[in-house]
VMD Tcl script that draws the C-alpha trace (Angstrom):
set ca {
  {-101.81 42.12 165.21}
  {-99.25 44.89 164.58}
  {-95.68 44.59 165.79}
  {-95.58 45.80 169.40}
  {-92.89 47.30 171.59}
  {-90.94 45.00 173.86}
  {-91.12 45.70 177.61}
  {-87.58 47.09 177.43}
  {-88.47 49.42 174.56}
  {-91.62 50.60 176.31}
  {-89.77 51.28 179.55}
  {-87.12 53.24 177.64}
  {-89.70 55.31 175.76}
  {-91.76 56.13 178.85}
  {-88.59 57.25 180.65}
  {-88.01 60.06 178.13}
  {-88.53 63.37 179.90}
  {-91.52 65.39 178.74}
  {-90.12 68.92 178.56}
  {-93.63 70.42 178.64}
  {-94.25 68.99 182.13}
  {-93.21 71.39 184.94}
  {-92.93 68.39 187.29}
  {-89.66 67.53 185.55}
  {-88.31 71.04 186.12}
  {-88.56 74.32 184.21}
  {-87.75 74.48 180.49}
  {-88.16 77.07 177.74}
  {-90.61 74.74 175.96}
  {-93.07 75.45 178.79}
  {-92.71 79.19 178.16}
  {-93.64 78.65 174.51}
  {-96.80 76.85 175.64}
  {-97.74 79.73 177.93}
  {-97.18 82.31 175.21}
  {-99.27 80.33 172.76}
  {-102.14 79.98 175.25}
  {-102.07 83.69 176.04}
  {-102.15 84.51 172.32}
  {-105.27 82.53 171.40}
  {-107.40 82.57 174.58}
  {-110.13 85.19 174.52}
  {-110.85 87.45 177.49}
  {-113.85 85.30 178.44}
  {-112.31 81.98 177.49}
  {-111.95 79.26 180.11}
  {-108.57 77.54 179.73}
  {-108.61 73.80 180.39}
  {-105.30 71.95 180.36}
  {-105.28 68.30 179.36}
  {-101.76 66.83 179.17}
  {-103.23 63.31 178.99}
  {-101.46 59.96 179.13}
  {-98.58 58.92 176.90}
  {-100.27 55.59 176.25}
  {-103.58 56.18 174.46}
  {-106.11 53.98 172.75}
  {-105.87 53.38 169.03}
  {-109.38 54.83 168.89}
  {-108.28 58.19 170.32}
  {-105.06 58.29 168.31}
  {-106.88 57.59 165.05}
  {-110.57 56.58 164.90}
  {-112.07 59.38 167.00}
  {-110.09 61.92 164.99}
  {-111.54 60.63 161.72}
  {-108.56 58.72 160.33}
  {-109.45 56.19 157.66}
  {-109.05 52.53 158.79}
  {-106.56 51.97 155.97}
  {-104.50 55.11 156.56}
  {-100.78 54.37 156.13}
  {-99.92 56.28 159.30}
  {-101.45 53.43 161.33}
  {-98.70 51.09 160.15}
  {-96.16 49.99 162.74}
  {-93.56 51.77 160.61}
  {-94.96 55.06 161.89}
  {-96.72 54.14 165.14}
  {-95.35 52.51 168.30}
  {-97.92 49.92 169.35}
  {-98.09 48.88 173.00}
  {-100.67 46.21 172.20}
  {-103.43 45.74 169.63}
  {-105.58 48.47 171.21}
  {-103.03 50.94 172.60}
  {-100.17 53.05 171.22}
  {-97.70 55.60 172.42}
  {-99.41 58.78 171.25}
  {-98.02 59.72 167.86}
  {-99.31 63.31 167.94}
  {-100.70 65.68 170.55}
  {-104.09 65.55 168.79}
  {-104.48 62.08 170.38}
  {-105.23 63.87 173.66}
  {-108.07 65.89 172.15}
  {-110.90 63.27 172.04}
  {-110.63 62.67 175.81}
  {-110.49 66.44 176.44}
  {-113.62 66.89 174.30}
  {-115.44 64.13 176.18}
  {-114.58 65.87 179.45}
  {-115.97 69.11 178.01}
  {-119.20 67.35 177.03}
  {-119.51 66.05 180.59}
  {-118.89 69.54 182.04}
  {-119.80 72.06 179.34}
  {-118.84 75.73 179.14}
  {-119.69 78.34 176.53}
  {-116.13 79.21 175.47}
  {-113.22 76.89 176.25}
  {-109.62 76.60 175.12}
  {-108.40 73.00 175.37}
  {-104.63 72.93 175.92}
  {-102.97 69.58 175.14}
  {-99.15 69.68 175.29}
  {-96.72 66.81 175.52}
  {-93.99 64.59 174.15}
  {-95.09 62.33 171.29}
  {-93.51 59.30 169.65}
  {-92.67 59.18 165.96}
  {-90.69 57.04 163.55}
  {-88.73 60.02 162.24}
  {-85.49 60.93 160.53}
  {-82.33 61.70 162.45}
  {-80.98 65.16 161.66}
  {-80.62 68.51 163.38}
  {-84.34 69.31 163.00}
  {-85.96 65.94 163.77}
  {-86.20 63.50 166.64}
  {-88.25 60.41 167.45}
  {-89.65 62.13 170.58}
  {-90.71 65.66 169.60}
  {-92.99 67.91 171.65}
  {-96.30 69.16 170.30}
  {-99.15 71.35 171.43}
  {-102.80 71.15 170.40}
  {-104.99 74.19 171.04}
  {-108.72 73.74 170.37}
  {-111.02 76.74 170.96}
  {-114.50 75.24 171.38}
  {-117.65 77.37 171.73}
  {-121.43 77.10 171.63}
  {-121.47 79.67 168.82}
  {-120.17 79.45 165.27}
  {-116.50 80.43 165.05}
  {-114.76 80.67 161.68}
  {-112.04 83.31 162.08}
  {-109.06 80.99 161.77}
  {-106.74 83.61 160.29}
  {-107.28 85.89 163.27}
  {-106.22 83.10 165.64}
  {-103.14 82.33 163.53}
  {-102.15 86.00 163.28}
  {-102.36 86.36 167.07}
  {-100.24 83.24 167.57}
  {-97.47 84.29 165.18}
  {-97.38 87.87 166.45}
  {-97.03 86.66 170.03}
  {-94.39 83.99 169.37}
  {-92.51 85.26 166.31}
  {-93.31 88.97 166.03}
  {-92.59 90.56 162.68}
  {-92.27 87.26 160.79}
  {-94.07 86.79 157.51}
  {-96.49 83.86 157.54}
  {-98.85 82.06 155.22}
  {-101.57 79.41 155.28}
  {-101.38 76.65 152.68}
  {-104.42 74.35 152.15}
  {-103.97 70.91 153.69}
  {-106.34 68.05 154.42}
  {-106.60 66.71 157.97}
  {-109.22 64.15 159.03}
  {-110.09 66.15 162.17}
  {-110.57 69.56 160.52}
  {-112.61 71.28 157.84}
  {-110.83 73.78 155.55}
  {-107.51 72.58 156.95}
  {-104.29 74.51 156.44}
  {-100.57 74.38 157.13}
  {-98.99 77.36 158.85}
  {-95.56 78.36 157.51}
  {-93.36 81.22 158.70}
  {-90.48 82.77 156.82}
  {-87.03 82.03 158.22}
  {-83.87 83.18 156.46}
  {-85.65 83.46 153.14}
  {-87.33 80.04 153.35}
  {-90.78 78.90 154.45}
  {-90.76 76.66 157.52}
  {-93.80 74.66 158.65}
  {-94.65 75.30 162.30}
  {-98.30 74.24 162.71}
  {-101.43 72.72 161.20}
  {-104.88 74.17 161.74}
  {-108.49 74.34 160.57}
  {-112.08 74.37 161.73}
  {-112.77 71.58 164.21}
  {-114.54 68.82 162.28}
  {-118.19 68.47 163.39}
  {-117.88 64.66 163.31}
  {-114.97 64.76 165.80}
  {-117.03 66.95 168.13}
  {-120.09 64.73 167.73}
  {-118.16 61.55 168.59}
  {-117.19 63.19 171.87}
  {-120.81 64.13 172.66}
  {-120.73 67.72 171.40}
  {-123.49 67.85 168.82}
  {-125.32 70.61 166.97}
  {-124.54 74.12 168.11}
  {-120.91 73.44 168.99}
  {-118.01 74.57 166.82}
  {-114.36 75.35 167.15}
  {-110.93 76.14 165.80}
  {-108.18 73.52 165.95}
  {-104.43 74.10 165.86}
  {-101.53 71.71 166.37}
  {-98.01 73.10 166.71}
  {-94.49 71.68 166.85}
  {-93.03 73.09 170.05}
  {-89.42 72.10 169.37}
  {-89.40 73.81 165.97}
  {-91.09 76.91 167.36}
  {-88.60 77.19 170.23}
  {-85.68 76.72 167.85}
  {-86.98 79.52 165.63}
  {-87.72 81.77 168.56}
  {-84.31 81.42 170.20}
  {-82.18 80.64 167.12}
  {-81.19 77.15 168.32}
  {-79.43 75.27 165.48}
  {-79.80 71.63 166.62}
  {-82.82 69.95 168.21}
  {-80.58 67.80 170.42}
  {-79.59 70.94 172.32}
  {-83.07 71.06 173.86}
  {-82.14 68.01 175.97}
  {-78.48 68.86 176.47}
  {-76.93 68.36 179.91}
  {-74.15 70.87 179.18}
  {-74.47 73.57 181.88}
  {-73.73 76.29 179.32}
  {-76.72 75.11 177.28}
  {-79.05 74.28 180.17}
  {-78.66 77.81 181.53}
  {-79.98 79.16 178.23}
  {-83.06 76.92 178.25}
  {-84.65 78.68 181.20}
  {-85.85 81.65 179.12}
  {-86.67 82.74 175.58}
  {-83.67 85.02 175.07}
  {-81.63 84.47 171.86}
  {-79.38 81.42 171.99}
  {-75.64 82.06 172.29}
  {-73.64 79.31 170.53}
  {-71.59 76.98 172.70}
  {-68.32 75.62 171.30}
  {-68.94 73.32 168.32}
  {-67.14 69.99 168.36}
  {-65.92 68.40 165.11}
  {-68.16 65.77 163.50}
  {-67.05 62.17 162.97}
  {-68.41 60.43 159.87}
  {-68.64 56.74 159.13}
  {-69.86 55.19 155.86}
  {-71.56 51.79 155.77}
  {-72.55 49.64 152.81}
  {-75.52 47.52 153.86}
  {-78.20 45.25 152.47}
  {-81.78 45.98 153.55}
  {-85.32 45.12 152.51}
  {-86.41 46.73 149.26}
  {-89.16 48.70 150.97}
  {-87.01 50.04 153.83}
  {-87.09 53.83 154.09}
  {-84.87 56.41 155.74}
  {-87.20 56.53 158.76}
  {-86.84 52.76 159.24}
  {-83.05 53.03 159.30}
  {-83.14 55.97 161.69}
  {-85.44 54.14 164.07}
  {-83.24 51.03 164.10}
  {-80.15 53.14 164.81}
  {-81.97 54.98 167.59}
  {-83.11 51.71 169.15}
  {-79.72 50.02 168.85}
  {-77.78 52.90 170.39}
  {-80.25 53.56 173.22}
  {-78.86 56.24 175.53}
  {-76.02 56.88 173.06}
  {-78.43 57.84 170.27}
  {-78.03 61.53 171.11}
  {-74.50 61.32 169.70}
  {-75.95 60.76 166.21}
  {-76.35 64.04 164.37}
  {-77.57 62.55 161.09}
  {-78.18 59.29 159.23}
  {-78.03 59.91 155.48}
  {-78.63 57.57 152.55}
  {-75.93 58.52 150.03}
  {-76.57 55.87 147.38}
  {-79.23 53.24 146.70}
  {-78.91 50.29 144.31}
  {-81.22 47.28 143.81}
  {-79.24 44.18 144.71}
  {-80.39 42.58 141.47}
  {-78.12 45.08 139.69}
  {-74.99 44.23 141.70}
  {-72.16 42.13 140.38}
  {-72.16 38.58 141.79}
  {-68.99 39.26 143.81}
  {-70.54 42.33 145.43}
  {-73.73 40.42 146.17}
  {-71.71 37.66 147.82}
  {-69.66 40.10 149.93}
  {-72.85 41.66 151.27}
  {-74.50 38.30 151.81}
  {-77.50 39.88 150.10}
  {-80.36 38.49 148.05}
  {-81.60 39.95 144.78}
  {-84.88 41.10 146.32}
  {-82.99 43.41 148.70}
  {-81.29 46.75 148.01}
  {-77.79 47.99 148.74}
  {-77.50 51.31 150.57}
  {-74.45 53.44 151.19}
  {-75.27 55.11 154.48}
  {-73.30 57.91 156.11}
  {-73.63 58.27 159.87}
  {-72.50 61.60 161.31}
  {-71.56 61.51 164.98}
  {-71.17 64.73 166.94}
  {-71.61 64.74 170.73}
  {-72.83 67.98 172.23}
  {-70.38 67.99 175.14}
  {-67.28 65.90 174.33}
  {-65.06 64.86 171.45}
  {-65.32 61.24 170.28}
  {-62.17 59.19 169.94}
  {-61.81 57.01 166.85}
  {-62.31 53.94 168.99}
  {-65.54 55.29 170.50}
  {-66.81 56.27 167.07}
  {-66.03 52.82 165.69}
  {-67.89 51.10 168.52}
  {-70.97 53.18 167.76}
  {-70.56 52.51 164.05}
  {-70.37 48.74 164.68}
  {-73.53 48.83 166.79}
  {-75.36 50.77 164.08}
  {-74.11 48.39 161.40}
  {-75.35 45.36 163.33}
  {-78.79 46.94 163.59}
  {-78.99 48.01 159.94}
  {-77.35 45.30 157.83}
  {-79.74 42.50 156.84}
  {-77.34 40.46 154.75}
  {-75.50 37.31 155.79}
  {-72.08 38.71 154.94}
  {-69.73 38.68 157.92}
  {-67.19 41.30 156.86}
  {-66.42 44.07 159.32}
  {-68.10 47.41 158.55}
  {-64.80 49.26 158.11}
  {-64.13 47.12 155.07}
  {-67.45 48.09 153.54}
  {-67.65 50.42 150.59}
  {-70.54 51.45 148.39}
  {-71.03 48.73 145.82}
  {-71.37 49.74 142.19}
  {-73.72 47.86 139.91}
}
mol new
graphics top color blue
foreach p $ca { graphics top sphere $p radius 0.5 }
foreach p [lrange $ca 0 end-1] q [lrange $ca 1 end] { graphics top cylinder $p $q radius 0.2 }
display resetview
């Protein structure tokens, strides 16, 4: 039985606003969805929207999409389990199997399945990542053989990011054939914005769409696309309550920077399990801070040392064991709408420290420094 969310954690996660849902009010993310749909729907294509439920079966999140039973992504490190058979959807593709089954029950010759929504990830904390990103799956399913993936991608990029250079790089996905990653050029660098491929026949067959059916599948990060489209520098701005920011999230016009507040940085020296990763630390900080997590701009591992290499005095100060590792972690705090006092920053630091440090040492975090071997 995988580790499951507590009732408090589940309630908190389900309370996160889905910016793709018009019921919560208008948002520029919804405009990106509409542009994407208009770009890839043919003149005779029936558009069927399937936002789906946030809690989905493990089968729809993984098995019905062709994921291997031993795939590492199933681990509780990366997936938020509600119980043994249900998860908070970890990608918008989790909505596709149910949408395909509905299509099998009420077939049409040419259909675009539109599956947008917030998803739940164990992800890094920085200006480009969040644990609750928004994604969009677009699956064009027909009774004929469709293979022109590049045409679909070209239409999407031209509609959303006109004039940008783009490329398709081969990638393997369990739910596609001839899978690819879509990158667009941004300030001289390639940025991933979507994954795509031919809809895998086995995925269609599991949903009741057998021989004669085919399709094109594309999954897109809506937050990243909106940030590129408007020039938004920090993903946290998409949920900002600052009126000067909110007013700019009603359209797709270029973003005009709002005053930037100074960052506050705190360094922590902690002992953690040897197999802990950056995503594990970020998730613990996010959970510990709750509603205050939006203040965290970045959690960065600055130095990593096996505890077995530490001097005995350092090991004792940390209260660590030799099978753990010592991390020097820098937490950058930068609210979007107010300046933090030192006291407020230290309270947040202490809460993060309590969630991260797995040693028995009782020293206060301000006395911590990176330990040298």
